Steps between C-alpha positions, in 0.01 A plus 500: 500500500208339320267226615419258218169314535519188283171328415618234249806305386514702179481812716808375687688455172423863408568632849839340557666694217391829664598427860746725675704371793305704760157396364272245666268246339172351616375187326122469531216329320640273231831683539582265788573234237815702417641459852745230389629734224533816709862555601478869599611578855168647621224266383186471709228243433142551610452207736128451438544484122789254528300282738190498278712397199701239691829679442782430742721803552861449597688699763649751256158669467285661766140389543278799578140565600264756347580736790870472422425566132326824595799599714737437207279713275545792739879459511572496126424742219412450223292183492526311172258221399602217266241272342590440135 
């Protein structure tokens, strides 16, 4: 079970072809712009980054804090960063 940290929309495009069903995704930084494209079952969006960028996140995604991001990082291995 991997945790994919997505920092850009192009990173999301690269990430989504590598996702396994049990993996989780966190959209952060400019990656929050991909929230409307992300259809994976376990997509989390860093709330502060979405708020700063004016991105509305629908109910299919989970808004998380930095503390929750740290907790996710301890639950999943490996961590994979995407920022193409």
